[in-house]
C-alpha positions as CSV (number, residue, x, y, z in Angstrom):
1,M,-0.2,0.3,0.0
2,P,1.4,3.4,-1.0
3,T,2.7,6.0,1.9
4,K,0.9,9.2,2.2
5,V,4.0,10.7,0.9
6,S,4.3,8.1,-2.3
7,S,0.7,8.8,-3.0
8,K,1.1,12.4,-2.8
9,I,4.3,12.3,-5.4
10,P,2.3,12.7,-8.8
11,Y,0.5,15.4,-7.6
12,I,3.6,17.6,-6.2
13,F,5.2,16.5,-10.0
14,L,2.1,17.8,-11.6
15,A,1.9,20.9,-9.7
16,G,5.3,21.9,-10.2
17,W,5.4,21.6,-13.8
18,F,2.0,23.9,-14.0
19,F,4.4,26.3,-11.8
20,I,7.6,26.1,-14.4
21,N,5.1,26.5,-17.5
22,L,3.6,29.5,-16.2
23,L,6.9,31.6,-15.2
24,Q,7.6,29.9,-18.5
25,S,4.9,31.5,-20.3
26,Y,5.3,34.7,-18.6
27,F,8.7,35.4,-19.4
28,T,8.4,34.0,-23.1
29,E,7.3,36.3,-26.2
30,L,4.7,34.5,-28.1
31,A,6.0,32.3,-31.4
32,H,4.9,33.6,-34.7
33,D,1.9,31.2,-35.1
34,E,0.4,32.1,-31.5
35,A,0.5,35.6,-32.7
36,Y,-1.6,34.4,-35.2
37,Y,-4.1,32.4,-32.8
38,W,-4.2,35.3,-30.9
39,F,-6.1,37.1,-34.1
40,Y,-8.0,34.3,-34.3
41,A,-9.5,34.6,-30.7
42,Q,-10.3,38.4,-31.6
43,E,-13.2,37.1,-34.1
44,L,-14.4,33.8,-32.3
45,D,-16.7,31.7,-35.4
46,W,-17.0,28.1,-36.2
47,G,-14.1,27.9,-38.5
48,Y,-10.9,29.3,-39.9
49,F,-9.3,29.7,-43.1
50,D,-6.5,27.5,-42.0
51,H,-7.9,25.7,-38.7
52,P,-10.5,24.5,-37.0
53,P,-11.8,26.9,-34.1
54,A,-10.6,25.2,-31.0
55,V,-7.5,26.6,-30.3
56,A,-9.3,30.1,-31.1
57,W,-11.7,29.0,-28.0
58,W,-8.3,27.7,-26.3
59,G,-6.8,31.1,-26.4
60,S,-9.2,33.3,-26.0
61,I,-10.6,31.7,-22.4
62,G,-7.5,32.5,-20.7
63,Y,-7.0,36.1,-22.8
64,T,-10.6,36.7,-21.5
65,L,-9.0,36.7,-17.9
66,I,-5.5,38.4,-18.6
67,N,-4.8,40.0,-21.7
68,N,-1.1,38.9,-22.3
69,E,1.2,35.9,-23.1
70,V,0.2,34.3,-20.2
71,G,-3.7,34.6,-20.4
72,L,-3.3,33.0,-24.2
73,R,-1.2,30.1,-23.2
74,L,-3.3,30.0,-19.5
75,L,-5.4,27.0,-20.9
76,T,-2.7,25.7,-22.6
77,L,-1.1,25.0,-19.1
78,F,-3.9,23.7,-17.9
79,S,-4.6,21.0,-20.4
80,G,-0.8,19.9,-20.3
81,V,-1.2,19.2,-17.0
82,G,-4.2,17.3,-18.0
83,V,-2.7,15.1,-20.7
84,L,0.0,14.0,-18.0
85,F,-2.7,13.5,-15.4
86,I,-4.7,11.3,-17.8
87,L,-1.5,9.4,-18.9
88,W,-0.8,8.7,-15.1
89,K,-4.2,7.6,-14.4
90,M,-4.1,5.0,-17.4
91,V,-0.7,4.0,-16.7
92,K,-0.9,3.6,-12.9
93,P,3.5,3.6,-13.1
94,K,5.2,2.0,-9.8
95,D,8.0,4.1,-10.4
96,T,6.4,7.1,-10.6
97,T,9.8,9.5,-10.8
98,F,10.8,7.7,-13.9
99,F,7.2,8.0,-15.3
100,F,7.6,11.7,-15.1
101,L,10.9,12.4,-15.8
102,L,10.6,10.0,-19.3
103,L,7.6,12.1,-20.6
104,F,9.2,15.7,-19.4
105,A,12.1,14.1,-21.8
106,I,9.6,14.1,-24.9
107,G,9.7,17.2,-27.1
108,L,6.2,17.2,-27.7
109,V,5.4,17.2,-23.9
110,Q,7.6,20.3,-23.4
111,V,6.4,22.4,-26.2
112,H,2.4,21.5,-25.8
113,S,3.2,22.6,-22.2
114,F,2.9,25.9,-22.9
115,I,2.9,26.9,-26.4
116,L,-0.2,27.9,-27.9
117,T,-1.4,25.5,-30.7
118,P,-3.7,23.1,-32.4
119,D,-2.4,20.3,-31.5
120,V,-2.7,21.4,-27.8
121,P,-6.4,20.7,-27.7
122,L,-6.3,17.5,-30.3
123,L,-3.7,16.2,-27.5
124,F,-5.7,16.9,-24.4
125,F,-9.1,15.3,-26.5
126,T,-7.0,12.5,-27.8
127,G,-6.0,11.4,-24.0
128,L,-9.8,11.7,-23.0
129,F,-10.4,9.6,-26.0
130,F,-8.4,6.8,-25.1
131,L,-9.5,7.2,-21.4
132,L,-12.7,6.2,-22.3
133,Y,-12.5,4.5,-25.2
134,K,-10.7,1.8,-22.8
135,K,-14.0,1.7,-20.5
136,Y,-16.2,1.6,-23.8
137,L,-14.4,-2.0,-25.2
138,E,-15.2,-3.4,-21.6
139,E,-18.5,-2.4,-21.4
140,D,-21.5,-0.4,-24.1
141,N,-22.7,1.8,-21.8
142,L,-24.8,4.6,-22.9
143,L,-23.0,7.6,-20.9
144,R,-19.7,6.7,-21.7
145,A,-21.0,6.9,-25.5
146,L,-22.3,10.1,-24.6
147,L,-18.8,11.4,-23.1
148,L,-17.2,9.8,-26.3
149,V,-19.6,12.2,-28.9
150,F,-18.2,15.2,-27.4
151,V,-14.8,14.0,-27.0
152,L,-14.9,13.0,-30.7
153,A,-16.4,16.1,-31.0
154,G,-13.7,18.3,-29.8
155,M,-11.0,16.3,-31.6
156,A,-12.6,17.3,-34.3
157,Y,-12.8,20.9,-33.8
158,S,-8.9,20.7,-32.4
159,K,-7.3,19.4,-35.8
160,Y,-8.9,17.2,-38.7
161,H,-5.6,14.9,-37.9
162,G,-7.9,13.6,-35.0
163,A,-9.8,11.8,-37.6
164,L,-7.0,9.6,-37.8
165,V,-6.6,8.7,-34.4
166,V,-10.6,7.3,-34.4
167,L,-9.9,5.3,-37.9
168,F,-7.3,3.6,-37.0
169,A,-8.4,3.0,-33.4
170,F,-11.4,1.4,-34.3
171,L,-10.6,-0.5,-37.3
172,P,-8.8,-3.7,-35.6
173,N,-11.9,-4.0,-33.1
174,W,-15.0,-2.9,-36.8
175,R,-16.9,-5.4,-34.5
176,L,-17.8,-2.5,-32.7
177,L,-20.3,-1.5,-35.3
178,K,-22.6,-4.4,-34.3
179,R,-23.3,-2.1,-31.5
180,P,-26.3,0.4,-31.9
181,S,-24.2,3.1,-29.5
182,S,-21.6,2.9,-32.2
183,W,-23.9,4.5,-34.8
184,A,-25.4,6.8,-31.9
185,I,-22.1,8.0,-31.5
186,I,-21.3,8.5,-35.0
187,L,-24.5,10.2,-35.3
188,G,-23.9,12.5,-32.6
189,T,-20.6,13.5,-33.2
190,S,-21.9,14.5,-36.7
191,L,-24.4,16.5,-35.6
192,L,-22.1,18.4,-33.1
193,L,-19.6,18.9,-36.4
194,L,-22.8,20.8,-38.0
195,P,-21.9,24.1,-37.4
196,H,-18.3,24.0,-38.4
197,L,-19.3,22.3,-41.6
198,Y,-21.8,24.7,-42.3
199,W,-19.4,27.5,-41.7
200,Q,-17.1,25.7,-44.2
201,F,-19.7,26.0,-47.0
202,E,-20.8,29.4,-46.2
203,H,-17.5,30.4,-46.9
204,D,-16.8,27.6,-50.1
205,F,-14.5,25.3,-48.1
206,P,-11.0,27.6,-47.3
207,T,-10.1,25.1,-44.9
208,F,-9.7,21.9,-47.4
209,R,-9.0,23.9,-49.9
210,F,-5.7,25.6,-48.3
211,Q,-4.6,22.1,-46.6
212,L,-5.2,19.6,-49.3
213,S,-4.1,21.8,-52.2
214,D,-3.2,25.6,-51.7
215,R,-0.5,24.9,-49.3
216,S,1.8,22.9,-51.6
217,T,3.8,25.5,-53.3
218,E,7.4,24.0,-53.6
219,P,8.4,21.2,-56.2
220,Y,8.6,17.5,-54.6
221,S,12.2,16.4,-53.2
222,F,13.5,13.2,-51.9
223,I,14.6,15.1,-48.7
224,F,11.0,15.6,-47.7
225,P,10.7,11.3,-46.2
226,L,14.4,11.9,-44.8
227,E,13.3,15.2,-43.2
228,Y,10.1,13.5,-41.9
229,L,11.8,10.5,-40.3
230,G,14.1,12.6,-38.8
231,G,11.3,15.0,-37.3
232,Q,9.9,12.1,-35.9
233,L,13.4,11.5,-33.9
234,L,13.3,15.2,-32.9
235,V,9.2,16.0,-31.3
236,F,9.5,12.4,-29.8
237,G,12.8,12.8,-27.9
238,P,15.2,14.0,-29.5
239,L,17.3,11.2,-27.2
240,V,14.7,8.9,-26.0
241,S,12.7,8.8,-29.0
242,L,15.1,5.8,-30.5
243,L,14.2,3.8,-26.5
244,L,10.4,4.4,-27.3
245,F,10.3,3.4,-31.0
246,S,12.3,0.1,-29.8
247,A,10.4,-0.3,-27.2
248,A,6.9,0.0,-29.4
249,W,8.2,-2.0,-32.2
250,K,8.6,-4.9,-29.2
251,F,5.3,-4.6,-27.9
252,Q,2.7,-7.1,-28.3
253,A,-1.2,-6.5,-28.4
254,S,-3.1,-8.9,-26.2
255,S,-6.5,-7.4,-25.7
256,P,-8.4,-5.2,-28.1
257,F,-7.5,-1.8,-26.2
258,G,-3.8,-2.9,-26.9
259,R,-4.5,-3.8,-30.9
260,S,-6.0,0.0,-31.1
261,L,-3.0,1.3,-29.6
262,K,-1.3,-0.3,-32.4
263,W,-2.9,0.1,-34.8
264,C,-2.9,3.9,-33.7
265,F,0.4,4.8,-33.5
266,W,2.1,3.2,-36.4
267,G,-0.8,4.0,-38.3
268,I,-0.2,7.5,-38.4
269,L,3.2,7.4,-38.5
270,V,3.3,5.3,-41.4
271,F,0.2,7.3,-42.9
272,F,2.4,10.8,-43.0
273,L,5.6,9.2,-43.9
274,L,3.3,8.0,-46.9
275,S,2.3,11.2,-47.6
276,S,5.8,12.8,-47.2
277,F,6.3,10.8,-50.5
278,K,4.1,13.6,-52.3
279,G,4.8,16.9,-50.1
280,R,6.5,17.8,-47.3
281,A,5.1,16.4,-44.1
282,E,5.4,19.1,-40.7
283,A,7.0,16.5,-38.2
284,N,4.5,18.2,-35.7
285,W,1.4,16.5,-37.6
286,T,1.8,13.1,-35.7
287,T,1.5,14.9,-32.1
288,A,-1.6,12.7,-31.5
289,A,0.2,8.9,-31.8
290,L,1.9,10.1,-28.5
291,I,-1.0,9.1,-26.6
292,P,-1.0,5.6,-27.4
293,L,3.0,5.7,-27.4
294,V,2.9,6.4,-24.1
295,L,0.2,3.8,-23.1
296,M,2.5,0.7,-24.8
297,V,5.6,1.5,-24.1
298,Y,5.8,2.4,-20.6
299,P,5.2,-0.7,-18.7
300,I,7.9,-2.1,-21.1
301,L,10.4,0.1,-20.0
302,E,9.5,0.3,-16.5
303,N,9.8,-3.8,-16.2
304,N,12.8,-4.2,-18.3
305,L,15.8,-3.3,-15.7
306,K,18.0,-2.3,-18.6
307,W,16.3,0.2,-20.4
308,R,14.8,1.8,-17.3
309,K,17.9,2.6,-16.5
310,L,18.8,3.7,-20.0
311,G,15.7,6.0,-20.2
312,M,16.2,7.7,-16.8
313,L,19.6,8.7,-18.3
314,L,19.1,9.7,-21.4
315,A,15.7,11.6,-19.9
316,Q,17.9,13.6,-17.3
317,I,20.4,14.9,-20.2
318,S,17.2,16.0,-21.5
319,L,16.2,17.7,-18.8
320,L,19.5,19.0,-18.8
321,L,19.0,20.6,-22.7
322,F,15.4,21.5,-22.3
323,L,16.9,23.4,-19.4
324,A,19.2,25.6,-21.5
325,G,16.7,25.7,-24.4
326,R,13.9,27.1,-22.0
327,I,16.3,29.7,-20.5
328,F,17.5,30.6,-24.4
329,L,13.6,31.5,-24.7
330,M,13.2,33.8,-21.9
331,Y,16.5,35.3,-22.3
332,D,18.5,34.9,-25.7
333,F,21.8,34.5,-24.3
334,L,23.8,33.7,-28.1
335,P,26.0,35.9,-28.9
336,E,24.5,38.6,-31.9
337,G,24.1,37.0,-35.3
338,M,24.1,33.6,-33.6
339,N,20.2,33.4,-32.8
340,P,18.4,30.3,-35.3
341,R,15.2,31.0,-34.8
342,S,14.3,34.4,-33.7
343,E,10.9,34.3,-33.3
344,F,10.4,34.3,-29.6
345,H,12.8,37.6,-29.1
346,G,12.5,41.2,-29.4
347,W,9.2,41.5,-30.9
348,K,7.9,44.1,-28.3
349,K,10.7,46.6,-29.0
350,W,10.2,45.9,-32.8
351,A,6.7,46.8,-32.3
352,T,7.0,49.6,-30.3
353,Q,9.8,51.4,-32.7
354,I,6.5,50.1,-35.4
355,K,4.2,52.4,-33.5
356,Q,6.7,54.9,-33.2
357,A,7.0,55.9,-36.8
358,A,3.7,54.9,-37.4
359,G,1.8,56.8,-34.7
360,S,-2.2,55.5,-34.4
361,L,-2.6,55.0,-37.9
362,P,-3.1,51.3,-38.9
363,V,-0.7,48.7,-40.3
364,V,-0.7,47.1,-43.3
365,F,1.5,44.2,-44.2
366,F,1.8,42.1,-47.0
367,N,1.2,38.4,-47.4
368,D,2.5,38.6,-43.4
369,Y,0.1,37.0,-41.1
370,Q,2.6,36.2,-38.3
371,R,3.7,40.0,-37.8
372,S,0.8,41.6,-38.7
373,A,-0.6,39.8,-35.7
374,K,2.0,39.9,-33.4
375,Y,2.4,44.1,-34.3
376,G,-1.5,43.8,-33.2
377,F,-0.9,42.0,-30.0
378,Y,2.1,43.6,-28.6
379,S,1.4,47.3,-29.6
380,G,-2.3,47.4,-29.1
381,R,-3.1,49.3,-32.7
382,T,-4.5,47.7,-35.6
383,S,-2.9,45.6,-38.6
384,F,-4.3,43.9,-41.4
385,S,-2.7,41.7,-44.1
386,W,-2.9,42.0,-47.1
387,S,-3.2,39.0,-49.4
388,Q,-1.5,39.0,-52.4
389,N,-2.2,36.7,-55.5
390,T,1.2,34.7,-54.8
391,Y,0.0,33.9,-51.3
392,S,-2.0,30.9,-50.5
393,G,-3.8,33.0,-48.1
394,S,-4.7,33.5,-44.7
395,Q,-7.3,34.4,-41.9
396,W,-7.4,38.1,-42.3
397,D,-8.9,37.0,-45.9
398,Y,-12.1,36.6,-43.6
399,S,-12.0,39.3,-41.7
400,Q,-14.5,41.7,-43.3
401,A,-15.7,43.9,-40.0
402,L,-11.8,44.6,-39.7
403,E,-11.4,45.1,-43.5
404,D,-14.6,47.2,-43.7
405,S,-13.2,49.9,-41.0
406,L,-9.9,50.3,-42.9
407,Q,-11.9,51.7,-46.3
408,G,-10.9,55.3,-47.1
409,K,-8.4,55.6,-44.3
410,T,-5.4,56.8,-44.1
411,V,-2.5,53.6,-43.5
412,F,1.3,52.9,-42.7
413,M,2.0,50.4,-45.2
414,L,4.9,48.5,-44.5
415,N,7.0,46.6,-47.3
416,N,10.0,46.0,-49.2
417,S,8.7,45.8,-52.6
418,L,6.7,49.7,-52.3
419,K,8.4,52.2,-54.8
420,T,9.2,55.0,-52.3
421,S,12.4,55.8,-50.4
422,Q,11.1,56.2,-47.1
423,F,12.3,53.4,-44.6
424,V,11.7,52.8,-40.9
425,E,14.5,51.2,-39.2
426,T,14.2,48.7,-36.3
427,E,17.2,46.9,-34.4
428,K,14.5,43.4,-35.3
429,E,14.3,44.0,-38.6
430,G,16.5,46.8,-39.8
431,K,15.6,48.8,-42.6
432,E,12.0,48.4,-44.5
433,K,10.4,50.6,-46.6
434,Y,7.4,52.1,-46.1
435,L,4.6,54.5,-47.5
436,I,1.7,56.4,-45.8
437,V,-1.3,56.0,-48.3
438,D,-5.0,58.2,-48.2
439,D,-8.1,57.1,-49.2
440,F,-7.0,53.1,-48.8
441,Y,-9.5,50.8,-50.5
442,T,-9.2,47.1,-51.0
443,F,-11.6,44.3,-52.1
444,L,-12.0,41.3,-50.0
445,P,-15.6,40.8,-50.5
446,L,-14.3,40.3,-54.5
447,H,-14.5,36.7,-55.7
448,I,-13.5,35.9,-58.7
449,E,-13.5,32.8,-61.3
450,I,-12.8,31.7,-64.5
451,L,-16.0,30.0,-66.2
452,E,-14.3,28.0,-68.4
453,E,-12.6,24.5,-67.2
454,I,-8.8,25.0,-66.6
455,G,-7.1,21.5,-68.2
456,T,-4.5,20.9,-71.2
457,Y,-2.6,23.7,-73.7
458,A,-0.3,23.2,-75.9
459,P,2.7,25.6,-75.6
460,N,2.5,29.1,-76.1
461,E,-1.0,28.7,-76.8
462,Q,-3.6,32.0,-77.1
463,V,-6.5,30.8,-74.9
464,E,-9.4,33.1,-73.7
465,L,-11.0,32.7,-70.7
466,T,-14.1,34.3,-69.0
467,F,-13.6,35.8,-65.8
468,R,-16.6,36.3,-63.3
469,L,-16.5,38.9,-61.0
470,I,-19.0,38.9,-57.7
471,N,-19.3,41.0,-54.8
472,R,-20.1,38.9,-52.5
473,G,-19.5,41.4,-49.1
474,E,-22.3,43.6,-47.6
475,R,-21.2,46.6,-48.7
476,E,-21.2,48.1,-52.3
477,L,-17.5,47.6,-54.4
478,F,-16.1,51.4,-55.8
479,F,-13.5,50.4,-58.6
480,H,-12.5,53.8,-58.9
481,K,-12.5,55.6,-56.1
482,N,-8.9,56.0,-55.8
483,P,-7.9,58.1,-59.3
484,K,-4.3,57.5,-57.5
485,W,-5.0,53.3,-58.3
486,K,-5.5,52.4,-61.1
487,V,-7.7,48.8,-60.7
488,N,-7.9,46.1,-63.3
489,L,-8.3,42.5,-63.9
490,A,-5.2,40.4,-64.1
491,C,-4.4,36.7,-64.2
492,N,-1.6,35.0,-63.1
493,I,0.3,31.4,-64.4
494,F,2.7,30.5,-61.3
495,H,5.2,27.2,-61.6
496,Y,4.9,26.8,-57.7
497,K,5.5,30.5,-56.3
498,K,7.3,31.7,-59.3
499,Y,5.6,34.1,-61.8
500,V,5.4,32.9,-65.5
501,R,2.7,34.9,-66.6
502,H,1.2,38.2,-65.5
503,V,-1.8,39.8,-67.8
504,V,-3.6,42.5,-66.8
505,N,-7.0,43.4,-68.7
506,D,-6.9,47.3,-70.1
507,F,-10.7,47.4,-70.7
508,P,-12.1,49.2,-67.5
509,L,-14.0,47.5,-64.7
510,P,-17.7,48.9,-63.9
511,L,-18.1,51.9,-61.6
512,S,-19.1,49.6,-58.7
513,L,-20.5,46.4,-58.0
514,K,-23.6,45.8,-55.4
515,T,-23.8,43.0,-53.2
516,N,-24.4,39.7,-55.0
517,E,-24.3,41.8,-58.6
518,E,-22.1,40.0,-60.8
519,F,-19.5,41.2,-63.8
520,V,-18.2,39.4,-66.9
521,Q,-15.2,40.1,-68.8
522,K,-13.0,38.4,-71.1
523,M,-9.4,38.2,-71.4
524,T,-7.0,36.6,-73.7
525,I,-3.6,34.5,-72.3
526,R,-0.7,32.9,-73.6
527,M,0.4,29.9,-72.2
528,P,4.2,29.0,-71.1
529,E,6.6,28.1,-73.5
530,E,7.9,25.2,-71.5
531,V,5.8,21.9,-70.7
532,G,4.9,21.0,-67.1
533,K,2.7,21.4,-64.3
534,Y,1.0,24.9,-63.6
535,R,-1.4,26.8,-61.0
536,I,-3.5,29.8,-62.8
537,R,-5.5,32.1,-60.4
538,P,-7.5,35.2,-61.4
539,A,-6.2,38.3,-59.2
540,L,-7.3,42.0,-59.2
541,Q,-4.6,44.7,-60.0
542,V,-5.0,47.9,-57.4
543,G,-2.4,49.8,-58.2
544,S,1.2,48.0,-58.7
545,S,-0.2,45.3,-56.4
546,D,-2.5,42.1,-57.0
547,E,-4.9,41.6,-54.6
548,K,-5.6,37.8,-54.3
549,K,-8.8,37.0,-55.9
550,G,-10.3,33.2,-56.3
551,Y,-8.3,29.7,-56.1
552,F,-5.7,28.3,-57.6
553,Q,-6.5,25.8,-60.4
554,E,-4.2,23.3,-61.7
555,L,-2.9,23.2,-65.5
556,W,-0.9,21.7,-67.8
557,V,1.3,22.3,-70.9
558,K,2.1,19.3,-73.1
């Protein structure tokens, strides 16, 4: 029987972990993407351009209470401890110290205990899923089925990768479909997802377009699978990953739950390995596999004296490395010019220096969803990211109220492509060109689509295409309101990110388009000279900039 002291050890570890990450959150500036998710949280919705909405809700809850980095990360701190608590309850380790030190030696645990990402709620709901799923396998219970509905919805609202967890967990136990409660779980989860699916439908499925098509902007390289495999060693380690994978390889499933763990862990890793042969697969995409990995391997490591000693040694060395890394995130102690990743340092001062130059004017960035969000967070002033046609897009393209508020205003435009000799200089970014623009007008509500089906063409073939312009917004769009900025229909052909063709139609646009009003215009485009795969996309040329309009479409020249 455990003593009173030993029974308190897990809670001492959990409380200490929370306190450490609380201090880390206070003294560490936001990562670039964290600032972007803060921008999400300013306009809560059922969906966002590149992710489901849970990350926005996660950040908003704490930020409503505390308006700083700690507030934005507050629920991350609690859910990080929650994940460890769930694993501890499920594993029931004999050696509590070894259990927690081993977990603390895993990069995914370190990062997702204080940095806000979509993987944070996904990891939390994945832990709850396996906790409930194990009990559901043992007994067909209505309450457990109902709880699974909410947990599965939470996974889906966190990240679409949660579908892989469910798929691989249920595949080896497919006979569960004979239970009526299984179909009730599917139906209930589907009903809870309807608001998100409706948001996607209403906005023309931007998240699916981005994740499945538009984000792929670089040619395939044989390095991608190697990068993916190396990334897995880092995120599940870096030092303990081979030990964990070795134990996972030796794991023998002796129960339906064990089969689910094995299928889920290896299924997720192999799925993204295969996807890396098509395009780049990011290392963190396998985050959800952490839960089944720990549940599989910890009993093996604990019961093998040799592996336990090795694991303890590697964990202790890892903690020293992570300690140095955490100190670096709080204080840049590297010599000048040696900072390998600068997104955690100097951005408060950068925002202050930009604010001094811009004054009270809104600051407009080009294709820069991260810096525009960081400026907004640290300056407390209005910022905006203006998407150009080379860009896949961001949530800024769906911030209609913000864009409406900037129409006709004077703005501080910041970008080195501007035709100006005016510079603002910051310690962080050096010199950047800026331009103060009167009567700023953009056209976010305008959607342009090509009516013809895009297919295969001959080199240098002249093709006449029909473009339909639709005002999907609530305000009337005026195309000639600012005489300094000429507005024309344009179209671009890209080879990955590189411009191949840039065609502008000089035929004038109408004076304006009212809500839901359409305008059709034809334009002749010469196809590229070289055979190959390209992407075509309509645009609206505003002055010297091509504002993003419409979607990328694939075309071939043969």
